[in-house]
N, C-alpha and C positions, 0 to 999 in steps of 0.2 A: 504493500500500500504506500503510495507516494503522493500525499496530499500537499499541494503547493500553498504558499502563504503570501497574502497581500496585506501590507500595513499601510493604512491610508491617512492622509492629512498631514503630510510633511511640509513644514514651512520655514524651518530655521536651518542654518548650516549644521548645527550640532545634531539635529534630527537625522541628517544624512550620515553623520559620523556614527551615530548609534546603529542605523540600519546596515551600514557597511560592516560593522562589527558583528551584527546578528545574522546577516545574510538571508533575509527572506527572498522570495522569488520575484515579488513585485512590490512597488511602493506607489502610493497615489498622491497626486497634487490636486487640491481643490482649486478650480479655476473659474473665473467669471461668475462667482456666486458670493457676492459681498455680504450676504447674511451670515456667512461662516467666518469665525475668527481665524480659520486656517486658510482662507482664500489668498491666493497669490497671483501675480500677473506673469506675463510671458517672460519678461526680463529675469524675474526671480526664479522661475521654473528652469530657464536655461542655465542660470548660475548653479542651481542645486543639481541639475542633471550632470553638469561637468564634474561636480564633486562626487557623484554617485558611482559606485563600483560598476563596471561594465557588465558584470554578471547579474545585475538586478535590473529588471525592466521597469520603466516609469509609465504611469497611467495618468492621463489628464481626465479628471472627473468633473463633469459639468451638468447643469440643470437648465434645459431649454435655451442653450446658448446659441448665438449666431453660428450658422454652419461654417461660414468663411473664417470667423475668428477661432473657432475650435480647430478647424483643419490646420491653422497656422501653428498650433502647438505640435502637430505631427510633422508638418513640412519643415519646421525650424530644427527638429531634432530634440525638442524638449520632452516629447512624449512618444513612447514606443507603441502605446495602445490608447484608445479613446473610450471613455466610459460615459454612457448616457443615463442620467438619473432623473429625467423629467418625463414629459409627455411626447417625446420624439417618436414620430410615426414612420411608416415605410418610405414616404416621400422625403422626409428629412434624412433618413439613413441613405437613400439612393443619392441624394445631393452630396452628402458627406463622402460617400465612396467614390464619387466622380472626381473628388479633389485629392483624396489620399487613399492609399491602399493598406494602411495599418489596421490591425485587428480592432474590432469594436465589441465592447461589453454593453449589454442592455440590462439595466437594473429593473427588477420586478417587485412591486409591493404585493406580497402574497397574502391574499385573503381567502383564496380557494385555488384549486388546480386550474380553473379556467384562466386565471391571471397568467400562469406559466404557459399555458397553451397559446394564448394570444401573443405573448412575447416570442416564443420560439418559432412562430411563423414569420418573424421578421428576418431580414438578411443580415444577421449579426453572427459573430463567432462564438460568443459566450453569453450566458445569462448570469446575473447576480441576484440571488434570491434574498429578499430583505423584508423587514417589517414596515419600512417607510423610508423617507429621505433622511438617512442618518439619525434615526430616532434612538438608536442604542437599545431598543427592546427586541426580545426574541419573539419570533412568530411561531405558530404551531407547526412543528416539523413533520407532523403526520400528514400535512397537506402536500408533502413532496412524494410523488409517485415516480420513483426512479425508472420504472419500466416504461413510462410514457414520456420521459424527458429525452429529447433527441439531441440536445446540445450540452456540452460541458458547462458546469455552473460553479460559481463562487457562492459560498454560504456566508451570509452576513446577518447582523442584527442580534444584539445582546450577547455576543461572544466575548469572553474574558480570558485572561491568562489561566484562570482556574477551570473554566469549563470547555475551552476550545478543543482539548484533546478528546473528551468524551463525545462532543458533538461530531468531530471528524470521524471517529470510530463508528458512530451510529449511522451517520448520513452518507459517509464516503463521497464527499463532493470532489470536484476537480481541485478546488482551492477554498481556503477560509479567508475571510476579510475582516479586519479589526481596525478600529480607529479610536473611539473615545475611551475605551477601557485600557488603552496603553498610554493614557495621559494621567497626570496629576496636576490639578489646578489649571486645566486646559492647555498644558504643554506636554510634549512627548517625554515619557519617563524611560530612561535607559534600561533600568532593571525590569520593567514590565515588558519592554520590547524583547529583551533577551529571554525572559521567561516564556513568552508566547512562542517564539521560534523554537526554543528548546522543547516545549511540550509537543509540538507537531513533528519535529525532526526525530524524536525518540519513538515514534509509532512504528 
């Protein structure tokens, strides 16, 4: 079993130092979403990307952003993957894919399996199953019917350094995704980052 790890919401140079030490598979930058204290602009994303180990892929996470502005994060090299966390539809995704060929993750607010079915009909590479837009709450994992999911998926929502191992063993997702629970007072916590990666790597 090889569950991958995404740690989201990096916005400081030291955050990158922490993940370079921990070695997750992916890290996320929150972009064009000023409601988040983790929001960064393209210039900051480029600077952090240059500091990031080449073994770790960067993901630009956005909510209903301009297609052209989001594509720029991929075209500039700031992001290896684009993650859509809003109401982006098939037309939005087609326009995005016409501008860049990087993989796309579509987040799904899971209230029933129908939500997953609708999302996996879209032309995206991965799904991210969550309880909401960064709510930090866990959804009912019994709503996941792996036999009917046709795309690899990231599991998010309410995961912590303490429960992520059990969730990964139970659900067996492609990857787990954690953000708020690896923070202390709204900033990334080195020890929590290291503990999270260690919990998954030891499976």
